[in-house]
C-alpha positions in Angstrom: -2.7 10.1 -4.7 -6.2 8.9 -6.1 -6.9 5.2 -7.6 -8.4 4.6 -10.7 -11.3 3.3 -9.1 -12.0 6.0 -6.6 -14.5 7.7 -8.8 -16.2 4.4 -9.2 -19.5 4.0 -7.2 -19.8 0.7 -4.2 -21.3 -2.4 -5.4 -21.6 -3.4 -2.0 -21.4 -1.5 1.0 -21.8 -2.3 4.7 -22.2 0.0 7.3 -22.3 -0.4 11.0 -22.2 -4.1 11.3 -22.1 -5.7 14.4 -22.5 -9.5 14.9 -22.9 -11.2 17.9 -22.4 -15.1 19.0 -24.2 -15.3 22.7 -22.0 -13.0 24.6 -19.1 -12.8 22.2 -18.8 -10.0 19.8 -17.6 -11.0 16.5 -17.7 -8.2 14.4 -18.4 -4.3 16.1 -19.6 -1.3 13.6 -17.5 -2.3 11.0 -18.2 -0.2 7.5 -16.5 -1.6 4.4 -17.3 -1.5 0.5 -16.3 -2.8 -2.2 -16.0 -1.2 -5.9 -16.8 -2.9 -9.3 -13.5 -4.0 -11.1 -11.1 -3.8 -8.2 -9.6 -6.6 -6.2 -10.0 -5.9 -2.2 -8.0 -7.5 0.3 -9.0 -7.9 3.5 -6.4 -8.4 6.6 -6.3 -9.3 10.2 -5.0 -11.9 12.5 -7.1 -14.9 13.3 -10.5 -14.2 15.3 -10.3 -10.7 13.9 -13.4 -11.2 12.1 -12.6 -11.5 8.7 -14.6 -14.7 8.5 -17.6 -13.7 10.1 -17.8 -10.4 7.9 -17.4 -12.9 4.6 -20.3 -15.1 6.1 -22.4 -11.8 6.6 -21.7 -10.5 3.0 -22.5 -14.3 1.5 -25.9 -14.5 3.0 -24.6 -17.2 6.1 -25.4 -15.1 8.7 -27.7 -12.0 9.1 -26.1 -8.9 10.7 -27.5 -7.9 14.7 -27.3 -4.5 13.4 -26.1 -2.4 10.8 -26.9 -2.7 7.0 -25.4 -3.6 3.5 -26.6 -2.4 0.0 -25.7 -3.7 -3.4 -25.6 -1.1 -5.9 -26.8 1.3 -3.8 -30.1 -1.1 -2.6 -30.8 -2.0 0.9 -30.5 -5.8 1.2 -30.9 -8.5 3.9 -29.7 -12.4 2.4 -32.2 -14.8 4.0 -29.4 -17.8 3.0 -26.4 -18.1 0.6 -28.7 -19.3 -2.2 -30.2 -15.6 -2.0 -26.8 -14.0 -2.0 -25.9 -16.1 -5.3 -29.0 -15.0 -6.8 -27.9 -11.4 -6.3 -24.5 -12.1 -8.0 -22.4 -13.1 -4.6 -20.2 -15.8 -4.5 -17.9 -17.3 -1.8 -14.8 -19.6 -2.3 -14.4 -21.2 1.2 -10.9 -21.7 2.6 -12.3 -25.0 3.9 -13.7 -27.0 1.3 -17.4 -27.5 0.6 -17.6 -30.4 -1.8 -19.4 -33.8 -1.8 -16.3 -36.3 -2.0 -18.9 -39.3 -3.4 -20.1 -36.7 -6.6 -18.2 -35.9 -9.4 -16.0 -32.8 -10.1 -19.0 -31.7 -12.5 -21.7 -32.4 -10.0 -20.0 -30.7 -7.4 -19.5 -27.0 -9.4 -23.3 -27.1 -10.5 -24.6 -28.7 -7.2 -28.1 -27.3 -6.8 -27.9 -26.0 -10.3 -27.9 -28.8 -12.2 -28.7 -28.1 -16.1 -31.9 -30.2 -17.1 -33.4 -31.8 -20.2 -37.3 -31.9 -19.2 -37.3 -33.3 -15.8 -33.7 -35.0 -16.0 -29.9 -33.7 -15.6 -28.5 -32.9 -18.8 -25.3 -34.8 -18.4 -23.9 -33.8 -21.5 -24.3 -30.3 -20.9 -23.4 -30.6 -17.1 -20.1 -32.0 -18.1 -19.5 -29.4 -21.0 -20.3 -26.6 -18.6 -18.1 -27.8 -15.9 -15.1 -28.2 -18.4 -15.4 -24.9 -19.7 -14.9 -23.5 -16.2 -12.0 -26.1 -15.4 -10.4 -24.8 -18.9 -11.0 -21.1 -17.5 -8.4 -22.0 -14.6 -6.2 -23.8 -16.9 -6.4 -27.3 -14.9 -6.1 -30.6 -16.1 -9.2 -32.5 -13.9 -11.8 -34.5 -15.6 -14.9 -33.3 -14.8 -16.3 -37.2 -14.4 -13.3 -37.8 -11.5 -14.6 -38.3 -8.2 -13.9 -35.6 -5.7 -12.7 -38.1 -2.9 -9.8 -38.8 -5.6 -8.5 -35.5 -5.6 -5.4 -34.3 -3.6 -6.3 -31.3 -1.5 -5.2 -28.8 -4.0 -7.2 -29.8 -6.6 -10.2 -29.8 -4.5 -9.1 -26.4 -4.0 -9.5 -25.4 -8.0 -12.8 -27.5 -7.9 -14.1 -25.0 -5.4 -12.7 -22.1 -7.1 -14.5 -23.3 -10.4 -17.4 -24.0 -8.7 -17.5 -20.2 -7.6 -16.6 -19.0 -11.4 -19.4 -21.1 -12.4 -22.0 -18.7 -10.8 -20.6 -15.8 -12.9 -21.0 -13.3 -9.6 -20.5 -9.9 -9.8 -19.0 -10.0 -6.9 -16.5 -12.7 -5.7 -15.3 -13.3 -2.0 -12.1 -15.6 -2.0 -11.0 -16.9 1.4 -7.5 -17.9 1.5 -7.9 -19.2 -2.1 -4.3 -20.2 -2.9 -3.5 -21.7 0.6 -3.5 -25.3 -0.8 -2.1 -24.5 -4.4 1.0 -24.7 -6.2 3.2 -21.8 -7.4 1.6 -22.8 -11.3 -1.5 -23.0 -10.1 -1.2 -19.5 -8.0 -0.4 -18.1 -11.3 -3.4 -19.7 -13.3 -5.7 -18.0 -10.4 -4.3 -14.7 -10.7 -4.6 -14.4 -14.1 -8.6 -15.5 -14.1 -8.7 -12.8 -11.1 -7.5 -10.1 -13.7 -9.8 -11.5 -16.1 -12.6 -10.8 -13.9 -11.6 -7.7 -12.4 -11.4 -6.2 -15.9 -15.0 -7.4 -17.0 -16.0 -5.4 -13.7 -16.4 -7.8 -11.1 -15.6 -7.0 -7.0 -13.1 -9.2 -5.6 -12.9 -9.6 -2.1 -9.9 -11.6 -1.5 -8.4 -12.6 2.2 -5.1 -14.0 2.3 -2.4 -14.6 5.1 0.1 -14.6 2.4 1.0 -11.0 2.2 3.9 -11.0 -0.2 1.3 -12.4 -2.5 -1.1 -9.3 -2.5 1.2 -7.0 -4.4 0.3 -6.4 -8.1 -2.7 -8.1 -7.4 -4.6 -5.9 -4.9 -5.9 -2.2 -5.4 -7.1 -1.7 -1.6 -6.4 -3.5 1.6 -8.6 -3.0 4.6 -7.9 -4.2 8.3 -9.6 -5.5 11.0 -8.5 -6.2 14.8 -10.5 -8.0 17.3 -14.0 -7.9 15.1 -13.2 -4.0 14.8 -12.4 -2.2 11.7 -8.8 -0.4 11.7 -8.3 1.0 8.2 -8.8 1.2 4.7 -5.8 1.9 2.3 -4.6 1.8 -1.2 -2.5 -1.0 -1.5 0.0 1.5 -3.5 0.3 3.5 -0.5 1.3 1.3 2.4 3.7 -1.9 3.2 3.6 -5.3 4.3 5.5 -4.0 7.6 2.5 -1.3 7.9 -0.6 -3.6 7.1 1.3 -6.4 9.8 1.6 -3.2 12.4 -2.0 -2.6 11.7 -3.3 -6.3 12.1 -1.4 -7.0 15.1 -0.9 -3.3 16.8 2.7 -3.9 17.3 5.8 -4.6 14.7 7.2 -8.4 14.1 10.6 -7.5 13.4 11.7 -11.4 14.0 9.0 -14.1 12.6 11.2 -16.9 13.3 12.1 -17.6 16.9 16.2 -17.7 17.5 17.9 -20.6 17.8 18.8 -21.0 21.9 18.1 -25.0 21.5 20.5 -27.8 19.6 19.1 -30.9 19.1 20.8 -34.1 20.4 23.0 -37.0 18.7 20.5 -39.3 20.1 18.2 -40.8 17.3 14.8 -40.9 18.4 13.0 -42.2 15.3 14.7 -44.5 12.5 13.0 -45.4 9.2 14.6 -47.8 7.2 13.3 -48.9 3.7 9.9 -47.5 4.0 7.9 -48.2 0.9 4.6 -48.2 -0.6 3.6 -49.5 -3.8 2.6 -46.3 -6.2 3.1 -43.8 -3.4 6.8 -43.6 -2.1 9.7 -45.6 -1.3 12.0 -46.8 -0.5 12.7 -44.0 1.9 15.2 -43.5 4.7 15.4 -41.0 7.7 16.5 -40.5 10.8 14.8 -37.9 13.3 17.2 -36.6 16.5 15.5 -35.9 19.9 15.1 -32.2 20.5 15.3 -31.7 16.5 12.8 -30.5 13.8 13.6 -32.2 10.8 11.9 -30.3 7.4 10.2 -32.5 4.8 10.3 -30.6 1.6 9.3 -31.0 -1.7 6.5 -30.1 -4.6 3.5 -31.3 -4.5 2.9 -34.9 -4.8 6.5 -35.7 -4.0 5.3 -38.2 -1.3 6.4 -36.1 2.3 2.2 -36.3 3.5 2.1 -40.0 2.5 5.4 -40.8 4.2 4.2 -39.1 7.3 0.9 -40.9 7.4 2.2 -44.2 6.8 4.6 -44.0 9.9 1.3 -43.0 11.8 -0.2 -46.1 10.5 -3.1 -44.3 8.5 -1.9 -45.6 5.3 -0.6 -49.7 4.9 2.9 -50.6 3.9 4.2 -52.7 1.6 8.2 -53.0 3.3 10.3 -51.2 5.7 11.4 -51.0 9.1 10.6 -47.8 11.7 12.8 -47.7 14.9 11.3 -45.4 18.0 14.1 -45.0 20.9 16.1 -48.0 19.7 13.6 -50.5 19.6 11.3 -51.9 16.6 8.4 -50.0 15.9 4.9 -52.4 14.7 2.5 -49.6 13.1 -0.7 -51.5 11.9 -3.3 -48.7 12.5 -3.1 -44.9 14.1 -4.1 -46.5 17.4 -0.5 -48.3 17.8 1.3 -45.1 17.0 -0.6 -43.1 19.4 0.2 -45.6 21.9 3.6 -45.0 21.6 4.0 -41.6 21.3 4.0 -40.7 17.6 1.2 -38.2 16.3 0.6 -36.7 13.3 -1.1 -33.2 12.6 -3.2 -33.2 9.4 -3.0 -30.6 6.7 -7.0 -30.6 6.8 -7.3 -30.1 10.4 -11.3 -30.2 10.4 -11.5 -33.1 8.4 -8.8 -35.5 10.1 -7.6 -32.9 13.4 -11.0 -31.9 15.0 -13.8 -33.0 16.1 -15.6 -30.1 14.8 -19.0 -30.3 16.8 -17.5 -31.3 19.6 -16.0 -28.6 22.5 -12.3 -27.7 23.1 -12.3 -29.4 26.2 -13.5 -32.6 24.6 -11.3 -31.9 21.7 -8.3 -31.2 24.1 -8.6 -34.8 26.1 -9.8 -36.6 23.0 -7.0 -38.9 22.3 -6.3 -39.7 26.3 -9.3 -39.8 27.6 -8.3 -42.4 30.1 -6.5 -39.5 32.1 -9.7 -37.6 32.6 -12.1 -40.5 33.5 -13.2 -42.5 37.1 -13.3 -46.3 37.5 -16.9 -46.8 36.0 -14.8 -45.2 32.6 -17.4 -42.0 32.9 -15.7 -38.9 32.3 -15.0 -36.2 34.9 -16.0 -33.1 33.7 -14.2 -31.3 36.6 -10.8 -32.7 35.4 -11.5 -32.3 31.7 -12.2 -28.7 32.4 -8.9 -28.6 34.3 -6.6 -30.0 31.7 -8.5 -27.8 29.0 -8.1 -24.7 31.1 -4.5 -25.5 31.2 -3.6 -26.0 27.5 -6.0 -22.9 26.9 -3.6 -20.7 28.9 0.0 -22.7 27.8 -1.2 -22.0 24.1 -2.8 -18.7 24.4 -5.9 -20.5 22.7 -8.4 -17.7 22.0 -11.9 -19.0 23.0 -14.9 -17.6 25.2 -14.6 -20.9 27.1 -13.5 -24.5 27.4 -16.8 -25.6 26.3 -17.1 -23.8 23.0 -17.7 -25.6 19.9 -14.4 -26.3 18.0 -15.9 -25.4 14.8 -16.8 -21.9 15.9 -12.8 -20.9 16.6 -10.7 -19.1 14.1 -8.5 -21.5 11.9 -5.3 -20.8 14.1 -6.8 -21.3 17.4 -8.5 -24.9 16.0 -4.7 -25.6 14.7 -3.6 -25.1 18.5 -6.6 -27.1 20.1 -5.2 -30.1 17.9 -1.4 -29.4 19.0 -2.5 -29.2 23.0 -4.3 -32.6 22.1 -1.0 -34.3 21.1 0.7 -32.5 24.2 -1.8 -34.0 26.7 -1.1 -37.4 25.5 2.5 -36.9 26.0 3.8 -37.5 22.2 7.5 -38.1 21.5 7.3 -37.7 18.0 5.2 -35.1 15.9 4.5 -35.0 12.4 2.9 -31.2 11.5 1.6 -31.4 7.9 1.5 -27.6 6.7 0.6 -26.6 10.2 0.4 -22.7 9.2 -1.6 -23.1 6.3 -4.6 -20.4 6.7 -2.8 -19.0 9.8 -2.4 -15.5 9.9 1.2 -13.6 10.3 0.5 -13.2 14.1 -0.7 -16.6 14.9 2.2 -18.0 13.0 4.8 -16.6 15.1 3.0 -18.2 18.1 3.1 -21.7 16.4 6.5 -21.5 15.4 7.6 -20.6 19.0 5.3 -23.6 20.1 7.7 -25.3 17.9 11.0 -24.5 19.2 9.4 -24.9 22.8 8.5 -28.4 21.7 12.3 -29.2 20.5 14.0 -27.5 23.3 11.9 -30.3 25.7 13.3 -33.4 23.8 10.2 -33.8 21.7 11.1 -34.7 17.7 9.1 -32.6 15.3 8.8 -33.4 11.4 7.8 -30.0 9.9 6.3 -30.6 6.4 5.7 -27.5 4.7 5.3 -25.6 1.5 6.6 -22.5 2.5 10.5 -23.0 2.0 11.2 -19.4 4.4 9.4 -21.6 7.0 11.6 -24.4 6.4 14.6 -22.6 6.4 13.6 -20.3 9.5 12.5 -23.3 11.3 14.4 -26.5 10.9 17.8 -27.7 12.0 17.8 -30.4 8.8 15.9 -30.8 5.6 14.9 -33.8 3.9 13.9 -32.9 0.4 11.6 -35.2 -1.7 11.3 -36.1 -5.2 9.0 -38.3 -7.0 8.5 -40.5 -3.6 11.9 -41.0 -2.5 14.3 -38.3 -0.3 16.9 -37.2 -2.8 19.0 -35.4 -0.1 19.0 -34.2 3.3 20.9 -31.2 4.0 21.8 -29.0 6.7 19.6 -25.9 7.1 22.2 -23.4 8.1 24.4 -24.2 5.1 21.8 -24.4 2.4 19.2 -22.2 0.5 16.0 -22.2 -1.3 17.6 -22.4 -4.6 19.4 -25.8 -3.3 16.4 -27.2 -2.1 14.2 -26.4 -5.2 16.9 -27.9 -7.4 16.8 -31.3 -5.2 12.9 -31.1 -5.4 13.3 -31.0 -8.9 15.7 -34.2 -9.2 18.0 -31.7 -10.6 21.3 -31.2 -8.2 22.6 -27.9 -8.1 26.5 -27.0 -9.1 26.9 -25.3 -5.6 24.5 -23.0 -3.4 24.4 -20.2 -1.1 24.2 -20.7 2.8 21.2 -19.7 4.2 22.7 -16.5 5.8 23.1 -15.2 2.4 20.0 -16.0 1.5 18.9 -14.2 4.6 20.7 -11.2 4.3 19.6 -10.7 0.4 
């Protein structure tokens, strides 16, 4: 069976591309092409080389070996700006925005329309509004990026790429922070770009969203090219098997543990004016409690408040039966409460520091001598222990954290809080931007943490993840918990009813859902 695009010559072609970082081979002999008017997915586990490949294509890196050609002409981009000048734009998974500038200024940063020597502010706003209208989002061009949610910032990042009117658009996890409605709008725009003849490279760990969107899929593993297949002639199961070199029959670990009846964390009447409240919930020792709800329902805000990152206007918190006063994250950390942010690079990692330094960052006293100096040998020993325990893929403990893949960065953040011996862990979208194989590893780790008696709160927008991992689900709507459900006795439909403040008449148990 042939694809309608089989006769179309490649827009961009990579041949034998190899990229090394010191003694680490990130890409080895990768050959890959993208045609006009196609959406081409690139799949692979974290660390498979996807991000490096995209950066080679977009001019961030020059290949050490191999060639690139655009419309048949060999090219070697000296910078991303040069790639953009040739019609190649990239939407980064990690947001590349300037917080103190407006939406319009971010969209046209470095490409502002001029009137003489001055920026034409009226045209800047009008052009930015046109890009936002194309996406169908209600974001004001004059709004400061610092005041936007992560999902809104992601839409601004997409609008910035659209403003370049690129012939080749590279999308790295574009839906990772978007609601279902925003994702639908984005897919509409992708189909329009495809009809206009643009080539689109699409990276996503949500393999189920590829159907109806993607023409071909290329799989990478360990920096090497594995296969390219028409999407209509393959399946998600086959793609996963190619990615990991094995089948993944079970995504979520079996429930071998049961939470105790002992209340570890008790929250009563927690509120913050204009954000949430009053909120009540209990977290048992050894339990995984899910926080479910639509974007803006208050889940993250409550977690940040318990952690001391945001102020409170009222309420009471008890930890292991004792009143807990949290004025700052330092208080929470000292008492054994940790929060893993959904934006790990901004709030979870010191990206310019090493893996070892990040792992010991929240507990430096344990690796310092009497003079307050870091004992390098002790720090390295701690780092090696957690690298082995969590399966962190890094050349060495001295590797700079920003050079790790997303899944391995997440494991470093988890290691940091484990070394601190935290008793309560809030995980905010812990598998966002993480591939299917790494997700399984994170799920198994969460289950092990709960089995060790740690209380885990899992904040997730993926309902299958909530149903597969938690013991109970606290459903949020409008800054309040509308219902706490027993996970084994509920369904996606029932959770969504309470998340939209529309209680159902009846709901099928999870077993029926999983059997369907």
